[in-house]
C-alpha positions, 0 to 999 in steps of 0.5 A: 523511451520518451514521454509525450505530452499526450502520454501525460494527458492520457495518464492524467485522464486515467487518474482523473487529474487536471493539469495546466499546460505548463504542468503537463510540459513539466511532467513530460520532461520529468517522466522522460528523465526518469525513464531515461535513468531506468534505461541507463540501469539496463546497461549494467551487466548483471549476469553474475549477480544472483536475483534477490528479493531484498538487498540485505540478507533478512529473514523472518524471526518467528517465535515458537507456537505455544498455548497460553491462557485466555480470558473466559467469557465471564471474565471478559464480560464482567466489566461490560456496561451491558451484556445480553445472553453472554455477549457484549450489548452495544447500541444499534448503529445505522448508517444513513446516506443522504 
């Protein structure tokens, strides 16, 4: 599948990019080469190859779930500069758009 200059222009418009005519021709050539390479990969015989999600045989290493101690509310608040009714008190932040 060959990429045309109009294809590159359409993609650039969708991506809100502006290219010179020279850049468009360069991208046309580069994208055509990439698609040509992908077509070359389609020529490979993969009938005997099992589909995989990873090239390497990897798996998640998960630890056992276990209950651990936690910090109490009083301990968490003891170094707070300000607290109010058992919670951290922080300054009000209001975003103002101009």
